[in-house]
N, C-alpha and C positions, 0 to 999 in steps of 0.2 A: 541882759535878756537870756533866757534859757533856750537852747536848741535841742529839738527832739529828733533823734536819728530815725530815718525812714527804713522800713524793712523791705529790702529789694528781693527777698526770696519769693519764688512763684507760688501762688496759692494752689490748692488742690483743684479748684475750678479751671485755672489756666492750664494745669497739667492735663486734665481731661480733654480740654479743647485742642491742645497740641497733639495728643494721641489720636483724637478723632480725625484731625486734618491729615496726619501721617498715614492713617489707614485708608482714607479716601484717595490720597495720592497714589498709594500702592495699588489699589484696585483699578484706578484709571490707567496705570501703566500696563496692566495685564490685558487691556482691550486692544483689538486690532485697529488699524487705521480708519476703518469704516465706522468705528464707534458703536457697533451693534452687539458687542459682547463676544465676538468670535475670537478664538485663541490665535496666538501668533502662527501656529503651524497649520492653520486653516480650519481646524475643528470639525473635520468631516465625520459625521455620525450616521450618514445615510448608507445602508447596505445595498449591494447590487440586487437586481431582480433575480428571481429564482430561475435556474436553467430549465429549459423545456425541451420537448421532443428528443428525449434520450433514446438512442437506438443501439441495441447490442446484437451482434451476430457472431456465431461460432465459425471462425475461419478454418480451424483445424480441430483435431481432437485434443489439443493442448493450448489453444489460443482463442481469445475472444476479442473482437474489435468493438470499441465504444465511441460514439459520437453524439453531439447534442447541439442545440441552438445557443448561440452566445448570449450571455446576460448583458444588460445595460447598466451603467453607473454614471453618476454625475462627475466623478473624477476619472474613472477608468478601471476596468477589471485587470487585476495583476496576475491571477492564477485561478485554477479550479482544483478543488479537492475531490478526489475520486474515492468512493466507498464501495467495498465488496462485501456482500453479506453483512451489512451494517457496520463493518469495521473499516477504519481509515486505511486506504491502500497506498496512495501517493498523490502528489500535486503536479499539475502540468500547466504550461502556459497557453495551450491551444485547446480547441474544442474537439480534438480527436486523439485517441490513444488506444493502446492494446494492453491486454493482461495475458501474460504467457506463463508457461510452466504449470498449466492446470492439469487436472485429472480427466481422462476421457469419459464420455457419457455421464457427466456430472453437472448438476444445476448450479448456476451462479447468478446472483442478483446484484445490480449496480445502481448507485445514486450519485449525484454530483452537487457540489456546493461552490458558488462563486465567491471570490475574495478580492476586495479592492486594495489599492495601495496604502490605505489607512488601516488595513486589517479588519475592516468590517466584513462580516460573512452573511451571505444570503441564506434563505431557507434551503433545505435540501430539495432536490428535484424529486419527482415521483420515481419510485424504484421500479426498475425493469429487469426481467430475468430471462435467461436462456440456458440451454444445455449444450455442452461441448459435444462434438461429433464422436461417435464410437471409434475406437482404434481398430482399423481394418488392415493395417500394414504389418506383416509378419517380421520377426527379427531376421537378420542375415543368417545364412547357413554357417554353423560353426566350422572352423577350419583347424587344421593341424592335429587331427585326431591320431593318437598313437596308442598302441597296446604294449604292455610289458608283462610277460609271463613270469610269475613269481614262483608258482608251485604247480603241482598237478591239479589243484582245485582252486587256484586264484589267478586272476588276470587284473592288472591295474590299467586304468584308462586315463588319458589326459588330453586336453585340447586348448586352443586359444580362446580367451574370454571374449564374449561379445561386448559391444560398446553402447547398446541401447539403454537409455535412461530408465525406461519402464520395463526392463527385462524382469520377468517373474521367476524364471528357472529354466532348466534344461530337461528334456525328455530323453532318456537313454534306452534304446531298444536293443534287445538281444535275440539271437536266433532261437525261435521257438522249437527248433528240431531237437534241442538238448532237453531231455526230461528233467523236471525238478527245478527249472529256471523260469522266473517270471519274464514276460515279454515286454514289460514297460516299467520304467522307473523314472521318478522326478527328482532332479537335483537342484538345490537352492542356487540362486545366481552368483553367490560369492564363491562357489566351488567350481572348479573346472577339471575335476578328476574324480574317479570312482574306484573303489575296491569292491569287487564282487566275488563271492565264493559260491560254488555249486553246492546243492544239498543232496546228500546221498541217503 
């Protein structure tokens, strides 16, 4: 009797079935325990609500205080992004903050965006604007003024530098009793000395 050897090689159909089963198994393992398709890390895709009731007030000529009503989120708000004049300024964990180092008598506009722990971001709040107070505080009186006679028509002056951040310059006064001399001069803030000559 003649024996016919059987072909144990898998057919193309079997290979396709095995591939399909492996794919289904892989997809099933990606689902959460609840079986609803949520990812393992929770899959939070819900952004916080938009911050509301933004209040800005000029505390000084160089600082503005900002506050707002907290946003709500199904996971929890992690931080708030603050924007000044439509540009990102900083992130804070609370609903109050300040913006310092501003220019006096200048208009600034602010908006806030909430961010949850999954990095979902809310819509920006409505923009609210205010103007810093004018600067009404004068610089300190310069100290250490000394004069140095150089010649019959030249006197050098020097003094201690002021420390104000917004210092624009120095006004140098001279005795108007001397003919040919101006009574008022302005010196840039980076200079603390003058050389003045009389005109004949």
